[in-house]
C-alpha positions as CSV (number, residue, x, y, z in Angstrom):
1,X,-6.1,41.6,23.0
2,X,-7.3,41.2,19.4
3,X,-10.6,39.3,19.3
4,X,-10.5,36.1,17.1
5,X,-13.5,33.8,16.5
6,X,-14.0,30.6,18.2
7,X,-14.9,27.3,16.4
8,X,-16.1,27.7,12.9
9,X,-18.1,24.8,11.5
10,X,-17.0,24.5,7.9
11,X,-14.1,24.8,5.6
12,X,-12.4,28.0,4.6
13,X,-12.8,30.2,1.6
14,X,-11.0,33.5,1.2
15,X,-11.4,36.4,-1.2
16,X,-9.1,39.4,-1.4
17,X,-9.6,42.8,-3.0
18,X,-6.8,44.8,-4.8
19,X,-7.9,48.4,-4.9
20,X,-5.8,49.8,-7.8
21,X,-3.8,48.6,-10.8
22,X,-0.5,49.8,-12.3
23,X,2.4,48.2,-14.1
24,X,3.9,45.3,-12.1
25,X,7.2,45.3,-10.4
26,X,8.3,41.8,-9.5
27,X,10.2,41.5,-6.2
28,X,12.4,38.6,-5.2
29,X,10.8,35.3,-4.1
30,X,9.9,35.5,-0.4
31,X,10.1,31.7,0.2
32,X,12.6,29.9,2.5
33,X,16.0,29.0,1.2
34,X,16.8,25.3,1.4
35,X,17.6,22.4,-0.9
36,X,14.3,21.0,0.2
37,X,12.5,23.5,-1.9
38,X,14.5,23.0,-5.1
39,X,13.8,21.0,-8.3
40,X,15.3,17.9,-6.8
41,X,12.2,17.5,-4.6
42,X,9.6,19.6,-6.4
43,X,6.3,17.6,-6.7
44,X,8.1,14.5,-5.6
45,X,5.0,12.7,-4.4
46,X,1.4,12.9,-5.7
47,X,-2.0,12.9,-4.1
48,X,-2.6,13.8,-0.4
49,X,-0.3,15.3,2.2
50,X,-0.5,14.4,5.9
51,X,1.9,15.0,8.9
52,X,2.1,14.4,12.6
53,X,-0.5,11.7,12.6
54,X,-3.2,13.8,11.0
55,X,-6.5,12.1,10.0
56,X,-7.0,14.8,7.4
57,X,-5.2,14.8,4.0
58,X,-4.6,18.0,2.1
59,X,-4.2,18.8,-1.5
60,X,-3.6,22.0,-3.4
61,X,-6.4,23.0,-5.7
62,X,-5.8,22.7,-9.4
63,X,-8.2,25.3,-10.8
64,X,-8.1,28.1,-8.2
65,X,-5.9,29.5,-5.4
66,X,-6.3,27.4,-2.3
67,X,-6.8,23.9,-1.1
68,X,-9.0,21.2,-2.7
69,X,-11.5,19.2,-0.7
70,X,-9.7,17.2,2.0
71,X,-9.6,13.5,2.5
72,X,-11.1,12.8,6.0
73,X,-9.9,9.5,7.3
74,X,-11.8,10.3,10.5
75,X,-15.1,9.7,8.6
76,X,-15.5,6.1,7.4
77,X,-11.8,5.9,6.8
78,X,-12.0,7.9,3.6
79,X,-14.6,10.7,3.0
80,X,-14.0,13.5,0.6
81,X,-16.4,16.4,0.8
82,X,-17.5,18.2,-2.4
83,X,-16.6,21.7,-1.2
84,X,-13.0,22.9,-1.5
85,X,-11.1,23.5,1.7
86,X,-9.7,27.0,0.7
87,X,-10.6,29.3,-2.1
88,X,-8.9,32.6,-2.8
89,X,-10.7,34.8,-5.3
90,X,-8.7,37.9,-6.3
91,X,-10.5,41.1,-6.6
92,X,-9.0,44.2,-8.3
93,X,-11.2,47.3,-8.1
94,X,-14.0,44.9,-7.1
95,X,-13.5,43.0,-10.3
96,X,-12.4,39.3,-10.2
97,X,-8.8,38.8,-11.4
98,X,-7.2,35.9,-13.2
99,X,-4.2,34.1,-11.8
100,X,-1.6,31.9,-13.2
101,X,-1.1,29.1,-10.7
102,X,2.0,27.2,-9.8
103,X,1.6,24.2,-7.4
104,X,4.5,22.6,-5.6
105,X,4.6,19.7,-3.1
106,X,7.9,19.6,-1.2
107,X,9.0,17.4,1.7
108,X,6.7,18.4,4.6
109,X,5.3,21.4,2.9
110,X,2.9,22.4,0.1
111,X,3.4,25.7,-1.8
112,X,1.0,27.4,-4.2
113,X,1.8,30.6,-6.0
114,X,-0.8,32.7,-7.8
115,X,0.3,35.6,-9.9
116,X,-1.6,38.4,-11.6
117,X,-0.4,41.6,-13.1
118,X,-0.9,43.4,-9.8
119,X,-0.1,40.9,-7.0
120,X,1.4,37.6,-6.1
121,X,0.0,35.4,-3.4
122,X,2.1,32.6,-2.0
123,X,0.6,29.9,0.3
124,X,2.9,27.7,2.4
125,X,0.9,24.9,4.0
126,X,2.3,22.7,6.8
127,X,0.8,20.6,9.4
128,X,2.1,21.8,12.7
129,X,0.5,19.0,14.7
130,X,-1.9,16.1,14.1
131,X,-4.9,18.5,14.5
132,X,-3.4,21.7,13.3
133,X,-2.8,22.9,9.7
134,X,-1.0,26.2,9.3
135,X,-1.5,28.3,6.2
136,X,1.1,31.0,5.8
137,X,0.0,33.6,3.3
138,X,2.4,36.1,1.7
139,X,0.8,38.9,-0.3
140,X,3.2,40.9,-2.5
141,X,2.3,44.1,-4.1
142,X,3.7,44.0,-7.6
143,X,2.8,47.6,-8.3
144,X,5.1,50.6,-7.9
145,X,2.6,52.4,-5.7
146,X,0.8,51.5,-2.5
147,X,-2.4,49.6,-2.5
148,X,-4.9,48.2,0.1
149,X,-5.2,44.4,0.1
150,X,-7.7,42.5,2.1
151,X,-8.5,38.8,2.8
152,X,-12.1,37.9,3.5
153,X,-12.9,34.4,4.7
154,X,-15.9,32.5,3.3
155,X,-17.1,29.5,5.1
156,X,-19.4,27.0,3.2
157,X,-21.7,25.3,5.7
158,X,-21.1,21.7,4.5
159,X,-18.6,20.9,7.3
160,X,-21.1,21.5,10.1
161,X,-22.6,18.0,9.9
162,X,-19.6,15.6,9.5
163,X,-20.2,12.3,11.3
164,X,-16.9,12.1,13.2
165,X,-15.1,15.4,12.9
166,X,-15.5,19.2,13.0
167,X,-13.5,21.9,11.4
168,X,-12.5,25.1,13.1
169,X,-10.8,28.2,11.6
170,X,-8.6,30.7,13.4
171,X,-6.7,33.7,12.4
172,X,-3.3,33.7,14.1
173,X,-2.4,36.9,15.9
174,X,0.3,38.2,18.2
175,X,-1.7,37.2,21.2
176,X,-3.3,33.8,22.2
177,X,-6.8,33.5,20.8
178,X,-9.7,34.7,22.8
179,X,-12.7,32.4,22.8
180,X,-15.5,34.1,20.8
181,X,-18.1,33.0,18.4
182,X,-18.4,34.6,15.0
183,X,-16.6,35.0,11.7
184,X,-12.8,35.6,11.2
185,X,-12.7,39.3,10.5
186,X,-11.4,40.7,7.2
187,X,-7.6,40.7,7.0
188,X,-6.4,44.1,5.7
189,X,-3.0,45.3,4.6
190,X,-1.9,48.7,3.2
191,X,1.2,47.7,1.2
192,X,3.8,50.0,-0.3
193,X,4.9,49.1,-3.8
194,X,7.0,46.0,-4.0
195,X,6.4,45.0,-0.4
196,X,5.1,41.8,1.1
197,X,2.7,41.2,4.0
198,X,2.8,37.8,5.9
199,X,0.2,36.3,8.1
200,X,-1.2,32.9,9.2
201,X,-4.4,31.1,9.2
202,X,-5.0,28.0,11.3
203,X,-7.3,25.1,10.5
204,X,-8.2,22.9,13.4
205,X,-9.5,19.4,12.5
206,X,-11.1,17.8,15.6
207,X,-11.5,14.0,15.2
208,X,-14.2,13.2,17.7
209,X,-12.8,9.7,18.4
210,X,-9.3,11.0,19.0
211,X,-7.6,10.3,22.3
212,X,-5.1,13.2,22.0
213,X,-4.4,16.3,20.1
214,X,-1.0,17.5,19.1
215,X,-1.3,21.1,20.3
216,X,-3.9,23.5,21.7
217,X,-4.6,25.6,18.7
218,X,-5.9,28.5,20.7
219,X,-2.4,29.1,22.1
220,X,-0.6,29.5,18.8
221,X,0.6,33.1,18.1
222,X,2.3,34.6,15.1
223,X,5.6,34.0,16.7
224,X,4.9,30.4,17.4
225,X,3.5,29.9,13.9
226,X,6.7,31.3,12.4
227,X,8.6,28.9,14.6
228,X,6.5,25.9,13.5
229,X,7.5,26.8,9.9
230,X,11.1,27.0,10.7
231,X,11.0,23.8,12.8
232,X,9.3,22.0,9.9
233,X,12.2,22.9,7.6
234,X,14.8,21.9,10.1
235,X,13.0,18.6,10.8
236,X,13.1,17.6,7.2
237,X,16.6,18.7,6.7
238,X,17.5,16.3,9.5
239,X,15.5,13.5,8.0
240,X,17.3,13.7,4.7
241,X,20.8,14.4,6.0
242,X,21.8,10.7,6.0
243,X,21.1,10.5,2.3
244,X,23.0,13.7,1.1
245,X,25.9,11.5,-0.3
246,X,23.5,9.8,-2.7
247,X,22.6,10.9,-6.3
248,X,19.8,13.4,-6.4
249,X,17.3,10.8,-7.7
250,X,18.0,8.6,-4.6
251,X,17.7,11.6,-2.3
252,X,14.3,12.2,-3.8
253,X,13.4,8.6,-3.3
254,X,14.4,8.8,0.4
255,X,12.1,11.8,0.8
256,X,9.3,9.9,-1.0
257,X,9.8,6.9,1.4
258,X,9.8,9.1,4.5
259,X,6.8,11.1,3.3
260,X,4.9,7.9,2.5
261,X,5.4,6.6,6.0
262,X,4.5,10.0,7.5
263,X,1.4,10.2,5.3
264,X,0.2,6.8,6.6
265,X,0.8,7.5,10.3
266,X,-2.2,8.3,12.5
267,X,-2.3,9.7,16.1
268,X,-4.3,7.7,18.7
269,X,-8.0,7.4,18.1
270,X,-10.8,5.0,18.8
271,X,-9.5,1.6,19.9
272,X,-5.8,2.7,19.7
273,X,-4.1,4.1,22.8
274,X,-0.9,4.7,20.7
275,X,-0.3,5.9,17.2
276,X,0.8,3.8,14.2
277,X,1.4,3.8,10.4
278,X,-1.3,2.1,8.4
279,X,-0.4,0.2,5.2
280,X,-1.9,2.8,2.8
281,X,-4.2,5.8,3.3
282,X,-5.1,5.5,-0.4
283,X,-7.1,2.2,0.0
284,X,-10.1,2.2,2.4
285,X,-9.7,-1.5,3.1
286,X,-6.3,-0.8,4.8
287,X,-8.1,0.8,7.8
288,X,-6.2,-1.1,10.5
289,X,-2.8,-2.0,11.8
290,X,-1.3,-5.4,10.7
291,X,1.3,-7.0,12.9
292,X,3.8,-8.0,10.2
293,X,3.5,-4.5,8.6
294,X,3.9,-2.9,11.9
295,X,7.2,-4.5,12.7
296,X,8.6,-3.4,9.4
297,X,7.2,0.1,9.6
298,X,8.8,0.4,13.1
299,X,12.3,-0.6,11.9
300,X,12.2,2.2,9.2
301,X,10.5,4.7,11.5
302,X,13.3,4.2,14.1
303,X,15.7,5.8,11.6
304,X,13.9,9.2,11.6
305,X,10.9,9.2,14.1
306,X,11.9,6.7,16.8
307,X,9.1,7.8,19.1
308,X,6.6,6.9,16.4
309,X,8.3,3.5,16.0
310,X,7.8,2.8,19.7
311,X,4.1,3.6,19.4
312,X,3.8,1.4,16.4
313,X,5.0,-1.6,18.3
314,X,3.2,-0.7,21.5
315,X,-0.1,-0.4,19.7
316,X,0.0,-4.0,18.6
317,X,1.1,-5.3,22.0
318,X,-1.7,-3.4,23.6
319,X,-3.9,-6.1,22.2
320,X,-1.7,-9.1,23.2
321,X,-3.9,-11.8,24.8
322,X,-3.2,-13.8,27.9
323,X,-1.6,-16.6,26.0
324,X,0.9,-14.2,24.4
325,X,-0.6,-14.1,21.0
326,X,-0.6,-10.9,19.0
327,X,-3.5,-10.4,16.6
328,X,-3.1,-10.4,12.9
329,X,-4.8,-7.0,12.5
330,X,-6.5,-4.6,14.8
331,X,-8.9,-1.8,13.9
332,X,-9.3,1.6,15.4
333,X,-13.1,1.5,14.6
334,X,-14.6,-1.9,15.3
335,X,-17.9,-0.8,13.9
336,X,-16.2,-1.0,10.5
337,X,-14.2,-4.2,11.1
338,X,-13.5,-6.6,13.9
339,X,-10.0,-7.4,15.1
340,X,-8.7,-10.6,13.4
341,X,-7.7,-13.2,16.0
342,X,-7.9,-16.1,13.5
343,X,-4.2,-15.9,13.0
344,X,-1.1,-13.8,13.8
345,X,1.8,-12.8,11.5
346,X,5.5,-13.9,11.3
347,X,7.5,-13.1,14.4
348,X,9.6,-9.9,13.7
349,X,8.6,-7.8,16.7
350,X,12.0,-8.4,18.5
351,X,13.8,-7.2,15.3
352,X,11.7,-4.0,15.5
353,X,12.4,-3.4,19.2
354,X,16.1,-4.1,18.7
355,X,16.2,-1.5,15.9
356,X,14.4,1.0,18.2
357,X,16.7,0.3,21.1
358,X,19.8,0.9,18.9
359,X,18.3,4.1,17.6
360,X,17.3,5.5,21.0
361,X,19.4,3.7,23.6
362,X,16.2,3.7,25.6
363,X,16.7,0.8,28.0
364,X,13.5,1.6,29.8
365,X,11.6,0.9,26.7
366,X,13.4,-2.3,26.1
367,X,12.8,-3.4,29.7
368,X,9.1,-2.8,29.2
369,X,8.9,-4.7,25.9
370,X,11.1,-7.7,26.8
371,X,8.6,-9.7,28.8
372,X,5.9,-9.1,26.2
373,X,8.3,-10.3,23.4
374,X,9.2,-13.4,25.4
375,X,5.6,-14.3,25.9
376,X,5.0,-13.9,22.1
377,X,8.0,-16.0,21.3
378,X,7.0,-18.8,23.7
379,X,3.5,-18.7,22.3
380,X,4.7,-20.0,18.9
381,X,6.2,-23.1,20.5
382,X,3.2,-23.7,22.7
383,X,0.5,-23.2,20.0
384,X,2.3,-23.8,16.6
385,X,4.6,-26.8,17.2
386,X,2.4,-29.8,16.4
387,X,4.8,-32.6,17.2
388,X,6.7,-30.6,19.8
389,X,10.0,-31.1,18.0
390,X,11.1,-27.5,18.3
391,X,10.2,-26.5,14.7
392,X,7.0,-24.5,14.2
393,X,4.3,-24.4,11.6
394,X,2.0,-21.6,10.5
395,X,-1.6,-22.1,11.7
396,X,-4.8,-20.6,12.9
397,X,-7.1,-20.4,15.9
398,X,-10.2,-21.5,13.9
399,X,-8.7,-24.5,12.0
400,X,-9.1,-22.9,8.5
401,X,-6.3,-23.2,6.0
402,X,-6.9,-19.7,4.6
403,X,-6.2,-18.2,8.0
404,X,-3.0,-20.4,8.4
405,X,-1.8,-19.1,5.0
406,X,-2.6,-15.5,6.1
407,X,-0.4,-16.2,9.2
408,X,2.6,-16.7,6.9
409,X,2.0,-13.2,5.4
410,X,2.2,-14.9,1.9
411,X,-1.5,-15.4,1.6
412,X,-1.7,-17.5,-1.6
413,X,1.8,-18.8,-1.9
414,X,2.1,-21.9,-4.1
415,X,4.0,-23.8,-1.3
416,X,0.7,-24.0,0.7
417,X,-1.5,-25.3,-2.1
418,X,-1.4,-28.9,-0.9
419,X,-1.2,-28.2,2.8
420,X,-3.8,-29.5,5.2
421,X,-4.7,-28.6,8.8
422,X,-3.9,-30.6,12.0
423,X,-5.2,-29.9,15.5
424,X,-2.8,-29.0,18.3
425,X,-5.3,-28.2,21.1
426,X,-8.2,-25.8,21.9
427,X,-8.1,-22.9,19.3
428,X,-4.7,-24.1,18.1
429,X,-4.2,-25.6,14.6
430,X,-1.1,-26.0,12.4
431,X,-0.5,-26.7,8.8
432,X,1.1,-30.1,8.2
433,X,4.3,-28.5,7.0
434,X,7.1,-26.8,9.0
435,X,8.0,-23.6,7.2
436,X,11.6,-22.5,6.7
437,X,10.9,-18.8,6.9
438,X,8.9,-19.1,10.2
439,X,11.7,-21.0,11.9
440,X,14.4,-18.7,10.5
441,X,12.4,-15.8,11.9
442,X,12.2,-17.5,15.2
443,X,15.9,-18.2,15.2
444,X,16.6,-14.5,14.4
445,X,14.1,-13.5,17.1
446,X,15.9,-15.6,19.7
447,X,19.1,-13.9,18.9
448,X,17.5,-10.4,19.1
449,X,15.9,-11.4,22.4
450,X,19.4,-12.3,23.7
451,X,20.7,-8.9,22.7
452,X,17.8,-7.1,24.3
453,X,18.2,-9.1,27.5
454,X,21.9,-8.2,27.6
455,X,21.1,-4.5,27.0
456,X,19.0,-4.5,30.2
457,X,21.5,-6.5,32.3
458,X,19.8,-9.9,32.1
459,X,22.9,-11.7,31.1
460,X,21.9,-15.2,32.2
461,X,18.8,-15.0,30.1
462,X,20.9,-13.7,27.2
463,X,23.3,-16.6,27.5
464,X,20.5,-19.2,27.6
465,X,18.9,-17.7,24.5
466,X,22.1,-17.6,22.6
467,X,23.0,-21.2,23.6
468,X,19.7,-22.6,22.5
469,X,19.8,-20.7,19.2
470,X,22.9,-22.6,18.1
471,X,21.1,-25.9,18.3
472,X,18.2,-24.4,16.3
473,X,20.6,-23.2,13.6
474,X,22.0,-26.6,13.0
475,X,18.5,-28.1,12.7
476,X,17.4,-25.5,10.2
477,X,20.5,-26.2,8.1
478,X,19.6,-29.9,7.9
479,X,15.8,-30.0,8.0
480,X,15.0,-27.5,5.3
481,X,18.0,-28.0,2.9
482,X,17.8,-29.9,-0.3
483,X,21.3,-31.1,-1.4
484,X,19.9,-32.0,-4.8
485,X,18.2,-28.7,-5.5
486,X,20.7,-26.5,-3.5
487,X,17.9,-24.5,-1.9
488,X,15.8,-24.3,1.3
489,X,12.2,-25.5,1.3
490,X,9.4,-26.1,3.7
491,X,9.2,-29.6,5.2
492,X,6.0,-31.7,4.8
493,X,5.4,-33.5,8.1
494,X,3.1,-36.2,6.6
495,X,5.4,-37.4,3.8
496,X,8.7,-36.4,5.4
497,X,9.6,-34.7,2.2
498,X,10.5,-31.1,1.2
499,X,7.9,-28.9,-0.5
500,X,10.1,-28.1,-3.5
501,X,8.7,-24.8,-4.6
502,X,11.3,-22.1,-4.9
503,X,10.3,-18.8,-3.3
504,X,11.6,-16.0,-1.1
505,X,11.1,-18.1,2.1
506,X,14.6,-19.4,1.5
507,X,16.1,-16.0,1.6
508,X,15.3,-15.6,5.3
509,X,17.9,-18.2,6.1
510,X,20.5,-15.8,4.8
511,X,18.9,-12.7,6.4
512,X,18.9,-14.4,9.8
513,X,22.4,-15.8,9.4
514,X,21.2,-19.4,9.9
515,X,22.6,-20.8,6.6
516,X,26.1,-22.2,6.2
517,X,28.4,-20.2,3.9
518,X,28.1,-22.9,1.2
519,X,24.4,-23.0,1.5
520,X,24.2,-19.2,1.2
521,X,26.4,-19.2,-1.9
522,X,24.1,-21.8,-3.5
523,X,21.0,-19.7,-2.7
524,X,22.7,-16.6,-4.1
525,X,23.4,-18.4,-7.3
526,X,19.7,-19.2,-7.6
527,X,18.8,-15.5,-6.9
528,X,21.2,-14.5,-9.7
529,X,19.8,-16.9,-12.2
530,X,17.8,-14.9,-14.8
531,X,15.5,-17.9,-15.4
532,X,14.4,-17.8,-11.7
533,X,14.8,-14.7,-9.6
534,X,17.0,-12.3,-11.6
535,X,14.1,-11.2,-13.8
536,X,13.9,-7.7,-15.5
537,X,12.8,-6.4,-12.1
538,X,14.5,-8.9,-9.8
539,X,13.3,-10.8,-6.8
540,X,9.9,-12.2,-7.7
541,X,8.1,-14.1,-5.0
542,X,8.0,-17.3,-7.1
543,X,10.6,-18.9,-9.3
544,X,9.9,-17.4,-12.7
545,X,10.2,-20.9,-14.3
546,X,7.4,-22.3,-12.2
547,X,4.2,-23.1,-14.0
548,X,2.1,-21.2,-11.4
549,X,4.2,-18.0,-11.9
550,X,1.5,-15.3,-12.4
551,X,2.8,-11.8,-11.5
552,X,-0.1,-9.8,-12.8
553,X,-2.8,-11.6,-10.8
554,X,-0.8,-13.8,-8.5
555,X,-0.3,-11.6,-5.4
556,X,2.2,-13.9,-3.7
557,X,2.7,-16.1,-6.8
558,X,5.2,-13.9,-8.6
559,X,5.0,-10.1,-7.9
560,X,8.1,-8.4,-6.4
561,X,7.4,-7.5,-2.7
562,X,10.0,-5.1,-1.4
563,X,10.2,-6.6,2.1
564,X,11.3,-9.9,0.6
565,X,13.8,-7.9,-1.5
566,X,15.2,-6.4,1.7
567,X,15.6,-9.8,3.3
568,X,17.4,-11.2,0.3
569,X,19.8,-8.2,-0.1
570,X,20.7,-8.1,3.6
571,X,21.3,-11.8,3.4
572,X,23.5,-11.5,0.4
573,X,25.6,-8.8,2.0
574,X,25.8,-10.8,5.2
575,X,27.5,-13.6,3.4
576,X,29.9,-11.4,1.4
577,X,28.0,-10.9,-1.8
578,X,28.1,-7.1,-1.5
579,X,28.7,-6.3,-5.2
580,X,26.0,-8.7,-6.5
581,X,23.6,-7.4,-3.9
582,X,24.2,-3.7,-5.0
583,X,23.8,-4.6,-8.6
584,X,20.5,-6.2,-7.9
585,X,19.3,-3.2,-5.9
586,X,20.3,-0.8,-8.7
587,X,18.5,-3.0,-11.2
588,X,15.4,-3.1,-9.0
589,X,15.2,0.6,-8.4
590,X,15.8,1.5,-12.1
591,X,13.2,-1.0,-13.4
592,X,10.4,-0.6,-10.8
593,X,7.7,1.7,-12.2
594,X,8.1,5.2,-10.7
595,X,10.5,4.3,-7.9
596,X,13.1,6.8,-9.0
597,X,10.6,9.1,-10.7
598,X,9.2,12.3,-9.2
599,X,5.4,12.4,-8.9
600,X,5.0,8.6,-8.9
601,X,3.7,6.7,-5.7
602,X,5.4,3.7,-4.1
603,X,3.4,0.6,-4.8
604,X,2.4,-2.4,-2.8
605,X,4.2,-4.7,-5.3
606,X,5.6,-4.9,-8.8
607,X,5.5,-7.1,-11.9
608,X,8.9,-8.7,-12.2
609,X,8.6,-8.9,-16.0
610,X,7.9,-5.3,-16.7
611,X,8.4,-3.4,-13.5
612,X,4.7,-2.2,-13.6
613,X,3.4,-1.1,-10.2
614,X,0.7,-3.4,-8.8
615,X,-2.1,-3.1,-6.2
616,X,-2.1,-0.3,-3.5
617,X,-0.4,3.0,-4.0
618,X,1.5,4.8,-1.2
619,X,2.3,1.5,0.5
620,X,4.1,1.8,3.8
621,X,6.2,-1.4,4.0
622,X,7.5,-0.9,0.5
623,X,8.6,2.6,1.5
624,X,10.1,1.3,4.7
625,X,12.3,-1.3,2.9
626,X,13.3,1.0,0.1
627,X,14.4,3.5,2.8
628,X,16.4,0.8,4.6
629,X,18.1,-0.2,1.4
630,X,19.0,3.4,0.7
631,X,20.6,3.7,4.2
632,X,22.9,0.8,3.3
633,X,23.6,2.2,-0.2
C-alpha cells in the first residue's frame, strides 16, 4: 500500500516543475461534457462556493493558480485567513513560468485553467461531502516530446492554530489511506507529448463543534474520487432538469437559486442536531436559523434536496418548548448569540411539512411531525388570542412591542406604528390589533394540518380541522375586509376599526384561498395599480402612494420582498388571474438588479422604483421563492 500522510495542519500550496521546453501542441479539452459546463452557466454566481453543508467556503484565486483564502464559518461565523488555500507555481527547467488564467464557476463545480507555452493545468474543485473538498488536477503536456512533471505540496503553517477547525491534506491513491504523519510526497508524472495525467488531492476541513462528518476521508480512493466527480455532475443535471424548458437566462436563474440555498446550508454542529439553511453566509449577523425563513427554505429545498428540507424543519422543532412555541431564531453557537424566545414567527411550518410530504411520500416523517405541528397551532390560540374570539394577534413573551412586530416578520411595517401591547397571561402579550396575514396563515395551516392528518390515516382529525376552517374563513372575509377601500386590513381591537394601511398582508388572503372571488378580484386590481403596487419593480411592501413609503431605508416600508411576491402571485393564479400574474413575474425578474444576470447575487430585497438590490447578498428565502416561481413558470 502506498504511504500517504496523516493530518496536515495548514492549507495547501503546490509547485510543479516542467523539465524541458519545446513548441506547444494543444490537445483537446479534457473536461467533462455537459450543458452544465457551457456559457449558459459559466460564472453564474460570484463569491464563495459551498456544498453538502460545508462550513468552509472556497474561491478560485485571481492572481495565481489555485484557491484563494477560504471563508471559515466554523470560526466566529466568518473568518478569512490571509494565506491562500492552494498555490500552484509552475517551474520550467527550475525557472518560474507565467500562466494565463481562466476561472470558471459552474453549478456545483469550480474550474481553473492555467496555460503556459509548455503545459496546461486544469483544476476541477468539488465538495464531495460537508468536510471533504476534492481537487482533481489534470496536467497536459503541450510539447511534442516527453517531459517529467511533478507536483510539490507546500503547507504554510497558519492553519495550525485556528480556534474551531483544523485542515488536513491527503493525496488520493488507488488504496485507502494509511495513517502516517509527514508531508504529502512529490507527485511525479513522465508524460509523452500531448498526453494528460489526472490525479486527486483531498482537503479535509474538520469543524471541532461538528456533530457529524459526511464521509471518512481516509477511505476515498482514486476510483471513489472519480465517482464523486461523476455523481456531482449527475446530481446537478437532475437538479436543473425541471427547468430545461425555460429560456437559458431562467435556467441560469434556477441554478443560481439552487446554488444559493446550497451555499447557505450547514451540516449539524454545536447546538444543532440537524442541518439547516441559514439566511446568508455573506453576512455574519445571519449566524442562526430563523423560524419563518426555515419554513420557506424547506418548501424550496423539498423540490431538489428533500432530506435537507426535513432537517431544516426538524432543527427548529428540536427547540420547541413545552407550551408548543417555536423560537424566533436559534443559534448553533450560543457563546455568540442567545436563542430568541421573545417571539416566534408566522405559522408556515405545516405548509413546509406538506410540501415535504408531497415530494417524498414519507408518511413516517409526517406522522412524527403532526403532533408537534398541532401543538404549535394550538399555542397561537392559547397565547395570542387576547379576547378568545378565535382570531389571533402578533405578540411577545416579554411585553415589548418591538418583539411583537418581529413576530410578524415585518419588523417595522407601518401598520404597527400605533399599536400597543395588552397582557394575556404569564409571558404572553398581544398587540391590540388582530392581523389579517396571521389569521390567513392560521387558516391555511389548519387546512394543511387536515391534509397531513388524512395522509397518515387520521381521518376524523382531518374532518374536524376542515370543518372548523370553514367558519374561520367566513370570519376572515368579514372581519378584515373594507367594502369602501376594497382591500383587507388589520383590525384594531380598541377602536373596532380597520388599520387602513395597504400592504402585502392582504395578499395572504388570496394565497390561502380565504378570500371570496369578488374580494380577490378587487385586491388584484389594487396590485395592478401602477400608483400602488405595480411599480417599476412590482410588489412593494407598502402602497407606493403612502406618505411613509421609503424603499431605500424602509426595510418593510416599501422594498420588494420576494416571499411576499410569491404569496401574491400564487394568490392571483389561484383566483384565475394567471396572465396578469405571469406578466408581473416577468416584469419583476427583468427589473430586479442582477436577477437574470450571470455573476450577480440574489439580494434580500429590492427597491421597487429602480430595481436596485438592497441589504444582504446571497439571501436564501429570496432564492427559495424565485425558484418556486420558476417551477410554476
